[in-house]
N, C-alpha and C positions, 0 to 999 in steps of 0.2 A: 504493500500500501504507502508505503512510505514512496519506495524509487517510482511509483506511476503520479506519485505529487510532483515528486522532484520533474519528474521529464513535463510534466505539464506547467510547469513553471519555468522550466528554460525557455519550452517552445515559446509562451504569451513572452517573453523578455526576448527575444528574439524577436516575433514576431515586433513589439512595438519597437524592437533598435531599426529594424528595417523601415518599419513608415515612416520614423526618422529622418531617417535617413536618406529616404526618397523623397523627405515634404523640401528638405533641407536643398535637394539636386535643383525641385523641381525651381524656387526661388532664383538660384544663380546661376539657371541653361539660362543663353543669350537666349533672344531672337531668333528666326530662318536668317540667314546674308539675301538682302532686297539687294535684285539685278539692277543694275545700274547699265544704258542702254553704249554702242560705242561709244555716239556722237552726242554734241546736244545740237538746240537749248531742249534744255531741257526741265521739269517740274517731275516738285511728290507732291503726291495723292496721300489723303488717307482718308480712312474706313473706321469710324469709331467715335472714341468719346475724346479730343481733342486737343480741351480748354490748357491742357499742360505745355502746349507744342507752340502758346501765341507765341512768344517769346524768340522763335526762330528768324518771326517777319520781318525780324530787325534785321538780321545776316547781310552785307554787303553785295551780298551775290542776289540778294533775292530782289527780284525788281519789283512784284504785285505776291498779293498776294490774300485768300480768301477763307473763309468759316462760316459754315449755315450758320443761320440767328436761332435756330434752337439752343435751345440748356441743354446740358453743359452742348455745348455743340457738335455735334455729330459726321463734319464734312470737311475739310479742309484741303486746298489747293495752294499750293506754293513752287511763283512761275520764277527760276533763275534766269540776269539776266543775259543777253543773249553772248557775253561776253565769258560766261561763265565756265571754268575750267573744270573738269571733274574731281583737281581736290577740294574746289568748290561743291560742287554737288555730297560730294564726298561726309563735308561741315554739315550741311544742310540737313543730309537725312539722319548722321547718328543727332543732330539737336532736332526733330520729329522723334525720333524714334524712342531718344531718350522722356520727350516729355509724353509723348502717352499712352495711354489707358493700355495696359498685358493684352488683351483683347481687340486691340485694335489693326486696323490691315493697311501698312502701309506700303506704295509701288512706287517706280520711279519711271517715267516715258520723254519721250520724244515731245515736244510742243512744236505746229508749221508754226504758227504767230502766238502776241501778246501782249502785257504791252513787256516794255525790254524787249522784243526778240521779234526782227526781222523773216518776213517772211522768207521760208527753205523752198 
């Protein structure tokens, strides 16, 4: 009987430790990498709670940015200047992914024209 009790106790403790480790890993794991098109001009789009990313609009490479009117904002677009470089889009992307909620979807696409972007 004692052996069975010890075995059950060991299994319960092991399960608790495993779930704690998995929970800790889930908090540390990064978002999947966002693909950046090879050539610009670029825009960073977000679907989800974007209220924490509004400061990213003040980046020097951002020509214009838009957020939905609902609260908290559920969609946003950060249009980069026509002369933005890949390092600029990577910086803006890092700012946006760091500021949006965990469940938000972030993507980068080419834009044909817009503020700061000449027609392609």
